[in-house]
N, C-alpha and C positions, 0 to 999 in steps of 0.2 A: 652117077657119074665117073667116068676114069677121074685119077689124075694128071695131071700134065705132064708132058714128057723131057721137059727141058730139065724139071728141077733134077738135082743130082745126086742120089744117098749119103745119108751121111756120112762118112769116113771114119771107121775106128768107132771106137768106146772109152770105157773105162781101160779093161787089157791095154788095147792100142796105147793109150796113153800114156800107162803104166811105163810099159818099153819102152818108151823113147824117151823117158823121162833117164832111166837105170841107163839107155848110153849116152846120154848126155854128158858132155867129161866136168860141166859145170854145177850139177852137186855135191859131190863125193869133195871138188874143193871149197867151197861156200861152206861145208862141214866140217873142212876143215881151220878154215878161218875162224869158223864161230870159233871151234874144241881152242883155238891158237889166243881169241880174245879173251877168255874164259882163265884157261889155265893157263899162263903164262906167267902170270905177273897175283901172285908170289908163285912162283914156279913148281908145280903138277906131274911128276915125272909120269904117272906109269897113265895119264889123257894123251901126254903130251906123245906119245911113241905110238900112236894110231895116224897123228897127224902126217909123218909122212909115210907111212901105211896108203893113207888118203889121197894124198899127193899122186902115190904111184900108183893108183888106183882111175883116177883126173889122168892121163899119161896115159896108158894105158889103152884104154880109152878114144884119146888122141888119135895112136897106130895103128887100131884095126881090129882090136878085143873089146869088142863091147862087151861081149858072151860073159868071158872073165873078168873084167872091168868091172860085171857089173855082182858079182856074187863075191869077186871082195870086197865091192863098195855096202855091200849088203852082207858079212858077215862085220866085218870093222867097224861099220853105221850099228848093227845093232848091238856090239861093243859094248860102246859109247854108249846110247839110252840105256844099256840093263847100267857101267857103270854110275852113266850121272844120276840116275834118277836113287839110288840109294843116297843120294845126300842129301842132307835135311837143310836150308836155311840157317843159320845161325840167327839171324833175328825174326824170326817166326814168320807169321803172314806179311807183315814189313817187307824181311826182306825180300819174298817174293815178289808183288811192286814192286820190285825199284828198277834202275836201267840192267840192274848185271842180272838181277829173278829176269829180266823180259829176252836177256840173250838169251838166261841158259832158256830158257822156254821155247828160244826159237831153233833153238842146238836141239834140244828134245826130240821138237815138232818134227823140224828137218832129217834126222837120223832116223828115229820112227818112221819116217814116209819112204827111205831112201833106202829103210831096211827089205818093207811088202816089197814096193818098183821092183829092184836088187833081186832079192829072192825068188820073186817075180818071172823078173828075163832071164835068171839063170838055169832057172827049170822048164823053160819051156824053149831054150835058145839054142837055135838052126849051127852047129859048128859047120857043116859043112859049107854050106846057104856062105856064113861067113865069113867063112878062109877062102870062097870064090870073091866075092867084093875086093877083100882081102888084095887077091892078085890083080882083079880085075884096076883096082885103085891103083898097087903096086907105088906108091908116097916115096919109101926108100928106096926105091930100086931095089929091093930087097930077093925078088921071082929073078934074077937079068930081064928085067922088058924091052923096051922098045928103047 
């Protein structure tokens, strides 16, 4: 018995999901928000230097430079995960299960996923096709369009 012809094949898979995650401007902005909520009070300069870089990465994604944005997001998210994994909560086990510990865990999880997705997108991105899409959209009139 042959399968029905009405069914559409499954669209994409895990790699397609990774690529669409890294091309979206929201994940770096979400990580920047979580980093700010964790390290603004008391102010910690080193993690807070990553926040404007992640916001810039989000802007680049909106501007059409999705591959470069994915690379920046991967680099700075990975840097934050390495930096945050060195820290140990002062209260021991009880500190891990507090509200701050949950936010820290969410930030590290989001940073890890951003690092993997962004690294894959940056490594497999097609820059010529991305430039054609930017020219076609011509969001800010950069290419002297119509």
